[in-house]
Backbone as a printed PyTorch tensor [residue, N CA C, xyz], in Angstrom:
tensor([[[  0.8340,  -1.1750,   0.0000],
         [  0.0000,   0.0000,   0.0000],
         [  0.8840,   1.2460,   0.0000]],

        [[  0.4240,   2.2740,  -0.6490],
         [  1.1520,   3.5340,  -0.7540],
         [  1.1220,   4.2940,   0.5740]],

        [[  2.2490,   4.7820,   1.0220],
         [  2.2770,   5.5540,   2.2770],
         [  1.3290,   6.7570,   2.2670]],

        [[  1.1970,   7.4170,   1.1150],
         [  0.3140,   8.5880,   1.0460],
         [ -1.1490,   8.1970,   1.2460]],

        [[ -1.5270,   7.0170,   0.7860],
         [ -2.9030,   6.5420,   0.9730],
         [ -3.1440,   6.2020,   2.4450]],

        [[ -2.1840,   5.5290,   3.0610],
         [ -2.2860,   5.1890,   4.4840],
         [ -2.3820,   6.4770,   5.3080]],

        [[ -1.5460,   7.4430,   4.9760],
         [ -1.5300,   8.7230,   5.6730],
         [ -2.8860,   9.4220,   5.5430]],

        [[ -3.3930,   9.5300,   4.3320],
         [ -4.6740,  10.2110,   4.0860],
         [ -5.8280,   9.5070,   4.7830]],

        [[ -5.8730,   8.1850,   4.6760],
         [ -6.9340,   7.4280,   5.3320],
         [ -6.9030,   7.6630,   6.8410]],

        [[ -5.7290,   7.5450,   7.4330],
         [ -5.5950,   7.6840,   8.8860],
         [ -5.9910,   9.0790,   9.3480]],

        [[ -5.5820,  10.0930,   8.5960],
         [ -5.9490,  11.4750,   8.9260],
         [ -7.4500,  11.6740,   8.9350]],

        [[ -8.1270,  11.0850,   7.9790],
         [ -9.5820,  11.2080,   7.9040],
         [-10.2640,  10.3300,   8.9470]],

        [[ -9.7840,   9.1150,   9.0970],
         [-10.4120,   8.1450,   9.9920],
         [-10.3710,   8.5990,  11.4490]],

        [[ -9.2710,   9.2040,  11.8770],
         [ -9.1380,   9.6270,  13.2700],
         [-10.1770,  10.6960,  13.6310]],

        [[-10.6650,  11.4290,  12.6370],
         [-11.6660,  12.4660,  12.8930],
         [-12.9370,  11.8970,  13.5110]],

        [[-13.2500,  10.6410,  13.2010],
         [-14.4210,   9.9990,  13.8130],
         [-14.2900,  10.0370,  15.3300]],

        [[-13.1290,   9.6620,  15.8280],
         [-12.9020,   9.6560,  17.2710],
         [-12.9950,  11.0440,  17.8710]],

        [[-12.3810,  12.0380,  17.2170],
         [-12.4160,  13.3960,  17.7450],
         [-13.8220,  13.9710,  17.7140]],

        [[-14.5670,  13.6890,  16.6790],
         [-15.9630,  14.1580,  16.6020],
         [-16.7720,  13.5590,  17.7480]],

        [[-16.5870,  12.2690,  17.9950],
         [-17.3050,  11.6360,  19.1080],
         [-16.9310,  12.2760,  20.4420]],

        [[-15.6380,  12.5040,  20.6710],
         [-15.2000,  13.0730,  21.9500],
         [-15.6830,  14.5120,  22.1390]],

        [[-15.6620,  15.2940,  21.0820],
         [-16.0290,  16.7040,  21.2030],
         [-17.5420,  16.9060,  21.2380]],

        [[-18.2640,  16.2290,  20.3590],
         [-19.6950,  16.4890,  20.2320],
         [-20.5970,  15.4950,  20.9640]],

        [[-20.0840,  14.2950,  21.2320],
         [-20.9160,  13.2700,  21.8680],
         [-20.2030,  12.5940,  23.0470]],

        [[-19.5980,  13.3650,  23.9570],
         [-18.8240,  12.7410,  25.0340],
         [-19.6770,  11.9300,  26.0000]],

        [[-20.9540,  12.2330,  26.0970],
         [-21.8170,  11.5380,  27.0540],
         [-22.6160,  10.3870,  26.4510]],

        [[-22.4670,  10.1790,  25.1530],
         [-23.1600,   9.0610,  24.5150],
         [-22.5510,   7.7740,  25.0590]],

        [[-23.3760,   6.8140,  25.3820],
         [-22.8860,   5.5990,  26.0530],
         [-21.9070,   4.7910,  25.2080]],

        [[-21.8780,   4.9950,  23.9080],
         [-20.9790,   4.2240,  23.0440],
         [-19.6930,   4.9660,  22.6690]],

        [[-19.5800,   6.2290,  23.0450],
         [-18.4360,   7.0270,  22.6080],
         [-17.1060,   6.4200,  23.0280]],

        [[-16.9240,   6.1580,  24.3070],
         [-15.6300,   5.6350,  24.7890],
         [-15.2880,   4.3100,  24.1240]],

        [[-16.2750,   3.4380,  24.0050],
         [-16.0260,   2.1300,  23.3880],
         [-15.6630,   2.2690,  21.9140]],

        [[-16.3640,   3.1190,  21.1930],
         [-16.0610,   3.3050,  19.7690],
         [-14.6960,   3.9430,  19.5620]],

        [[-14.3420,   4.8840,  20.4180],
         [-13.0510,   5.5380,  20.2830],
         [-11.9280,   4.5540,  20.5920]],

        [[-12.0340,   3.8550,  21.7300],
         [-10.9580,   2.9470,  22.1410],
         [-10.9350,   1.6560,  21.3270]],

        [[-12.0700,   0.9910,  21.2530],
         [-12.1210,  -0.3260,  20.6020],
         [-12.4230,  -0.2560,  19.1160]],

        [[-12.6000,   0.9440,  18.6080],
         [-12.8400,   1.1460,  17.1920],
         [-11.6900,   1.9110,  16.5650]],

        [[-11.7060,   3.2180,  16.7420],
         [-10.7420,   4.0830,  16.0520],
         [ -9.3040,   3.8060,  16.5030]],

        [[ -9.0660,   3.8330,  17.8080],
         [ -7.6890,   3.6180,  18.2840],
         [ -7.2130,   2.2100,  17.9570]],

        [[ -8.0760,   1.2300,  18.0910],
         [ -7.7030,  -0.1520,  17.7630],
         [ -7.3260,  -0.2780,  16.2850]],

        [[ -8.1150,   0.2890,  15.4100],
         [ -7.8190,   0.1920,  13.9670],
         [ -6.5270,   0.9330,  13.6330]],

        [[ -6.3400,   2.1180,  14.2010],
         [ -5.0800,   2.8320,  13.9730],
         [ -3.8900,   2.0240,  14.4930]],

        [[ -4.0680,   1.3760,  15.6230],
         [ -2.9970,   0.5390,  16.1870],
         [ -2.6960,  -0.6550,  15.2910]],

        [[ -3.7180,  -1.2310,  14.7060],
         [ -3.5130,  -2.3550,  13.7750],
         [ -2.7780,  -1.8940,  12.5110]],

        [[ -3.1710,  -0.7440,  11.9960],
         [ -2.4930,  -0.2060,  10.8070],
         [ -1.0300,   0.0840,  11.1450]],

        [[ -0.8030,   0.7300,  12.2760],
         [  0.5560,   1.0380,  12.7130],
         [  1.3820,  -0.2350,  12.8530]],

        [[  0.8320,  -1.2180,  13.5220],
         [  1.5460,  -2.4850,  13.7340],
         [  1.8860,  -3.1560,  12.4180]],

        [[  0.9430,  -3.1250,  11.4860],
         [  1.1890,  -3.7180,  10.1690],
         [  2.3380,  -2.9970,   9.4640]],

        [[  2.3200,  -1.6810,   9.5030],
         [  3.3990,  -0.9120,   8.8580],
         [  4.7460,  -1.2260,   9.4960]],

        [[  4.7890,  -1.2600,  10.8070],
         [  6.0480,  -1.5220,  11.5120],
         [  6.5300,  -2.9430,  11.2400]],

        [[  5.6380,  -3.9060,  11.3410],
         [  6.0470,  -5.3000,  11.1540],
         [  6.4700,  -5.6120,   9.7270]],

        [[  5.9090,  -4.8850,   8.7700],
         [  6.2870,  -5.1490,   7.3720],
         [  7.5360,  -4.3780,   6.9500]],

        [[  7.9670,  -3.4180,   7.7700],
         [  9.1600,  -2.6510,   7.4140],
         [ 10.2610,  -2.7800,   8.4620]],

        [[ 10.0870,  -3.6510,   9.4190],
         [ 11.0270,  -3.7370,  10.5410],
         [ 12.3970,  -4.2920,  10.1500]],

        [[ 12.4960,  -4.8910,   8.9920],
         [ 13.7920,  -5.4440,   8.5860],
         [ 14.8670,  -4.3590,   8.5130]],

        [[ 14.4690,  -3.1090,   8.3280],
         [ 15.4190,  -2.0020,   8.2890],
         [ 15.6870,  -1.4060,   9.6660]],

        [[ 15.0040,  -1.9060,  10.6710],
         [ 15.1160,  -1.3160,  12.0080],
         [ 16.4150,  -1.7190,  12.6770]],

        [[ 17.0200,  -0.7470,  13.3110],
         [ 18.2420,  -0.9570,  14.0720],
         [ 17.9640,  -0.4830,  15.4910]],

        [[ 18.4590,  -1.1970,  16.4750],
         [ 18.2240,  -0.8430,  17.8730],
         [ 18.7060,   0.5770,  18.1850]],

        [[ 19.6380,   1.0780,  17.4280],
         [ 20.1490,   2.4350,  17.6330],
         [ 19.3710,   3.5120,  16.8680]],

        [[ 18.2890,   3.1250,  16.2160],
         [ 17.5300,   4.0700,  15.3910],
         [ 17.0390,   5.2880,  16.1630]],

        [[ 16.8350,   5.1460,  17.4540],
         [ 16.3190,   6.2530,  18.2490],
         [ 17.3690,   6.8210,  19.1990]],

        [[ 18.6270,   6.4410,  19.0200],
         [ 19.6690,   6.8320,  19.9760],
         [ 20.2090,   8.2440,  19.7700]],

        [[ 20.0880,   8.7640,  18.5660],
         [ 20.5590,  10.1250,  18.2980],
         [ 19.5680,  10.8200,  17.3760]],

        [[ 19.6230,  12.1230,  17.3770],
         [ 18.7550,  12.8880,  16.4870],
         [ 19.0440,  12.5430,  15.0250]],

        [[ 20.3010,  12.3890,  14.6850],
         [ 20.6740,  12.0430,  13.3100],
         [ 20.0920,  10.6910,  12.9000]],

        [[ 20.1410,   9.7170,  13.7970],
         [ 19.5780,   8.3970,  13.4910],
         [ 18.0720,   8.4660,  13.2800]],

        [[ 17.3980,   9.2690,  14.0880],
         [ 15.9460,   9.4250,  13.9290],
         [ 15.6430,  10.1020,  12.5880]],

        [[ 16.4250,  11.1170,  12.2310],
         [ 16.2400,  11.7730,  10.9400],
         [ 16.4230,  10.7860,   9.7950]],

        [[ 17.4090,   9.9250,   9.8950],
         [ 17.6390,   8.9180,   8.8530],
         [ 16.4890,   7.9180,   8.7860]],

        [[ 15.9970,   7.5230,   9.9470],
         [ 14.8760,   6.5750,   9.9960],
         [ 13.6540,   7.1460,   9.2700]],

        [[ 13.4180,   8.4490,   9.4500],
         [ 12.2380,   9.0680,   8.8700],
         [ 12.4740,   9.6280,   7.4670]],

        [[ 13.4970,   9.1540,   6.7870],
         [ 13.7050,   9.4970,   5.3830],
         [ 12.7870,   8.6700,   4.4870]],

        [[ 12.2210,   7.5970,   5.0330],
         [ 11.3420,   6.7080,   4.2630],
         [  9.8880,   7.1170,   4.5050]],

        [[  9.1320,   7.2190,   3.4170],
         [  7.7400,   7.6460,   3.5150],
         [  6.9190,   6.7350,   4.4270]],

        [[  7.1480,   5.4360,   4.3620],
         [  6.3670,   4.5190,   5.1840],
         [  6.6690,   4.7330,   6.6720]],

        [[  7.9090,   5.0580,   6.9960],
         [  8.2660,   5.3440,   8.3920],
         [  7.5780,   6.6180,   8.8640]],

        [[  7.5050,   7.6160,   7.9950],
         [  6.8190,   8.8580,   8.3530],
         [  5.3270,   8.5830,   8.5530]],

        [[  4.7240,   7.8060,   7.6620],
         [  3.3060,   7.4600,   7.7980],
         [  3.0630,   6.7020,   9.1090]],

        [[  3.9220,   5.7460,   9.4180],
         [  3.7860,   4.9880,  10.6610],
         [  3.9440,   5.9200,  11.8670]],

        [[  4.9260,   6.7860,  11.8250],
         [  5.1250,   7.7300,  12.9160],
         [  3.9260,   8.6370,  13.1090]],

        [[  3.3350,   9.0710,  12.0140],
         [  2.1670,   9.9260,  12.0830],
         [  0.9850,   9.1900,  12.7020]],

        [[  0.7890,   7.9430,  12.3120],
         [ -0.3020,   7.1410,  12.8750],
         [ -0.0730,   6.9290,  14.3700]],

        [[  1.1720,   6.7710,  14.7550],
         [  1.5330,   6.6640,  16.1710],
         [  1.0290,   7.9040,  16.9100]],

        [[  1.3050,   9.0860,  16.3800],
         [  0.8170,  10.3310,  16.9840],
         [ -0.7010,  10.3710,  17.0300]],

        [[ -1.3340,  10.0370,  15.9180],
         [ -2.7970,  10.0910,  15.8630],
         [ -3.4310,   9.2020,  16.9230]],

        [[ -2.9440,   7.9730,  17.0470],
         [ -3.5160,   7.0280,  18.0000],
         [ -3.2870,   7.4830,  19.4430]],

        [[ -2.0760,   7.9030,  19.7580],
         [ -1.7840,   8.2880,  21.1430],
         [ -2.4460,   9.6120,  21.5170]],

        [[ -2.5110,  10.5640,  20.6030],
         [ -3.2000,  11.8180,  20.9090],
         [ -4.6830,  11.5660,  21.1500]],

        [[ -5.2890,  10.6820,  20.3550],
         [ -6.6990,  10.3470,  20.5630],
         [ -6.8830,   9.6290,  21.9040]],

        [[ -5.9510,   8.7650,  22.2620],
         [ -6.0060,   8.0870,  23.5580],
         [ -5.9570,   9.1160,  24.6940]],

        [[ -5.0930,  10.1000,  24.5580],
         [ -5.0080,  11.1730,  25.5590],
         [ -6.3210,  11.9610,  25.5840]],

        [[ -6.8970,  12.2140,  24.4180],
         [ -8.1910,  12.8970,  24.3610],
         [ -9.2690,  12.1190,  25.0990]],

        [[ -9.2790,  10.8100,  24.9230],
         [-10.2360,   9.9630,  25.6290],
         [-10.0020,  10.0370,  27.1420]],

        [[ -8.7380,  10.0250,  27.5530],
         [ -8.4030,  10.1680,  28.9710],
         [ -8.9410,  11.4930,  29.5130]],

        [[ -8.7370,  12.5790,  28.7760],
         [ -9.1910,  13.8960,  29.2070],
         [-10.7020,  13.9050,  29.4100]],

        [[-11.4300,  13.3560,  28.4570],
         [-12.8920,  13.3220,  28.5750],
         [-13.3100,  12.4590,  29.7670]],

        [[-12.7700,  11.2640,  29.8630],
         [-13.1550,  10.3750,  30.9650],
         [-12.8010,  10.9680,  32.3190]],

        [[-11.5980,  11.4970,  32.4500],
         [-11.1490,  12.0630,  33.7240],
         [-11.9250,  13.3430,  34.0430]],

        [[-12.1650,  14.1580,  33.0440],
         [-12.9430,  15.3800,  33.2470],
         [-14.3390,  15.0680,  33.7540]],

        [[-14.9900,  14.0800,  33.1560],
         [-16.3320,  13.6940,  33.6090],
         [-16.2680,  13.1170,  35.0240]],

        [[-15.2660,  12.2750,  35.2660],
         [-15.0990,  11.6630,  36.5910],
         [-14.9110,  12.7180,  37.6830]],

        [[-14.1900,  13.7750,  37.3670],
         [-13.9050,  14.8340,  38.3400],
         [-15.0010,  15.8910,  38.4160]],

        [[-16.0460,  15.7210,  37.6150],
         [-17.1680,  16.6530,  37.6570],
         [-16.9080,  17.9860,  36.9740]],

        [[-16.0050,  17.9880,  36.0020],
         [-15.7490,  19.2040,  35.2370],
         [-16.9930,  19.5460,  34.4270]],

        [[-17.1850,  20.8420,  34.1990],
         [-18.1750,  21.2540,  33.2170],
         [-17.6630,  20.7810,  31.8520]],

        [[-18.5730,  20.4310,  30.9850],
         [-18.1710,  19.8830,  29.6820],
         [-17.2180,  20.8160,  28.9400]],

        [[-17.4540,  22.1060,  28.9760],
         [-16.6090,  23.0560,  28.2530],
         [-15.1790,  23.0340,  28.7740]],

        [[-15.0050,  22.7130,  30.0690],
         [-13.6620,  22.7420,  30.6470],
         [-12.7490,  21.6890,  30.0320]],

        [[-13.2550,  20.4890,  29.8300],
         [-12.3980,  19.4690,  29.2160],
         [-12.4600,  19.5240,  27.6980]],

        [[-13.5930,  19.9360,  27.1460],
         [-13.7160,  20.0070,  25.6880],
         [-12.7730,  21.0600,  25.1140]],

        [[-12.5400,  22.1330,  25.8280],
         [-11.6210,  23.1780,  25.3760],
         [-10.2110,  22.6270,  25.1450]],

        [[ -9.8230,  21.6060,  25.8920],
         [ -8.4800,  21.0210,  25.7660],
         [ -8.3530,  20.1080,  24.5400]],

        [[ -9.4680,  19.6020,  24.0360],
         [ -9.4190,  18.5750,  22.9880],
         [ -8.8360,  19.0530,  21.6550]],

        [[ -9.2100,  20.2250,  21.1250],
         [ -8.5790,  20.6450,  19.8640],
         [ -7.0600,  20.8090,  20.0040]],

        [[ -6.6170,  21.2650,  21.1720],
         [ -5.1850,  21.4150,  21.3990],
         [ -4.4990,  20.0520,  21.5010]],

        [[ -5.2020,  19.0910,  22.0660],
         [ -4.6620,  17.7340,  22.1420],
         [ -4.5750,  17.1330,  20.7400]],

        [[ -5.5940,  17.3700,  19.9300],
         [ -5.6180,  16.8660,  18.5650],
         [ -4.4740,  17.4600,  17.7390]],

        [[ -4.2560,  18.7530,  17.8690],
         [ -3.2540,  19.4220,  17.0440],
         [ -1.8480,  19.4110,  17.6410]],

        [[ -1.7600,  19.4810,  18.9770],
         [ -0.4660,  19.6530,  19.6230],
         [ -0.2590,  18.7180,  20.8100]],

        [[ -0.9520,  17.5810,  20.8370],
         [ -0.8240,  16.5450,  21.8570],
         [ -0.5250,  17.0130,  23.2670]],

        [[  0.7430,  17.0970,  23.6350],
         [  1.1010,  17.4230,  25.0180],
         [  0.5920,  18.7790,  25.5020]],

        [[  0.3940,  19.7410,  24.6010],
         [ -0.1310,  21.0390,  25.0260],
         [ -1.5590,  20.8870,  25.5430]],

        [[ -2.3680,  20.0980,  24.8440],
         [ -3.7340,  19.8440,  25.3070],
         [ -3.7560,  19.1280,  26.6430]],

        [[ -2.8720,  18.1540,  26.8000],
         [ -2.7890,  17.4430,  28.0820],
         [ -2.3420,  18.4020,  29.1770]],

        [[ -1.3660,  19.2410,  28.8880],
         [ -0.8990,  20.2210,  29.8680],
         [ -2.0310,  21.1660,  30.2650]],

        [[ -2.8030,  21.6150,  29.2970],
         [ -3.9550,  22.4710,  29.5940],
         [ -4.9140,  21.7700,  30.5460]],

        [[ -5.1850,  20.4970,  30.2790],
         [ -6.0960,  19.7480,  31.1310],
         [ -5.5260,  19.5930,  32.5350]],

        [[ -4.2460,  19.2640,  32.6350],
         [ -3.6310,  19.0780,  33.9540],
         [ -3.6050,  20.3830,  34.7470]],

        [[ -3.3880,  21.4950,  34.0690],
         [ -3.4360,  22.7970,  34.7460],
         [ -4.8620,  23.0990,  35.2020]],

        [[ -5.8300,  22.8140,  34.3430],
         [ -7.2320,  23.0120,  34.6990],
         [ -7.6020,  22.1590,  35.9110]],

        [[ -7.1460,  20.9270,  35.9050],
         [ -7.4030,  20.0200,  37.0310],
         [ -6.7500,  20.5570,  38.3030]],

        [[ -5.5170,  21.0090,  38.2000],
         [ -4.7930,  21.5540,  39.3460],
         [ -5.5120,  22.7880,  39.8970]],

        [[ -5.9300,  23.6850,  38.9860],
         [ -6.6420,  24.8890,  39.4110],
         [ -7.9600,  24.5470,  40.0920]],

        [[ -8.6720,  23.6020,  39.5310],
         [ -9.9510,  23.1900,  40.1290],
         [ -9.7100,  22.6400,  41.5360]],

        [[ -8.6980,  21.8170,  41.7100],
         [ -8.3800,  21.2650,  43.0400],
         [ -7.9230,  22.3670,  43.9880]],

        [[ -7.1890,  23.3210,  43.4640],
         [ -6.6640,  24.4260,  44.2860],
         [ -7.7980,  25.3450,  44.7430]],

        [[ -8.7510,  25.6030,  43.8370],
         [ -9.8680,  26.4990,  44.1570],
         [-10.9650,  25.8050,  44.9650]],

        [[-11.0690,  24.4860,  44.7990],
         [-12.0860,  23.6980,  45.5100],
         [-11.4380,  22.4830,  46.1570]],

        [[-10.6520,  22.6460,  47.2130],
         [ -9.9080,  21.5360,  47.7890],
         [-10.7920,  20.3980,  48.3110]],

        [[-12.0520,  20.6940,  48.6230],
         [-12.9300,  19.6240,  49.1200],
         [-13.3230,  18.6420,  48.0210]],

        [[-13.1170,  19.0070,  46.7510],
         [-13.4500,  18.1210,  45.6320],
         [-12.3180,  17.1910,  45.2370]],

        [[-11.1330,  17.3360,  45.8360],
         [ -9.9980,  16.5180,  45.3890],
         [ -9.9070,  15.2100,  46.0930]]])
């Protein structure tokens, strides 16, 4: 399969999970569809890409910046790396929604973090953790 096709499909497919988290966080099937549907399929695609191209893998591939740059000279490696980001960022988004609901956040409080998680992963998580910290600091009886 062409790396560009895998990349395009994954980019579009992951939107299902983000749409569910942003617009339907309280639907009883959202968490299951995101985790056991979208993230699972992205993980299967990622695993297939890695397992079919692993013959070029060297244990030192991640040991230096130069080695990582060389590893990502191949389109399939870039596509696999991108899918890795998509799956883990969506997993973090699911965590934010679940934890936000568990902690009694207003929906807007955790939903505001989701676009940042989708686009910039750790920034969205940091926003959520700061929001959680502030909520605990302002309402210590809720922690």
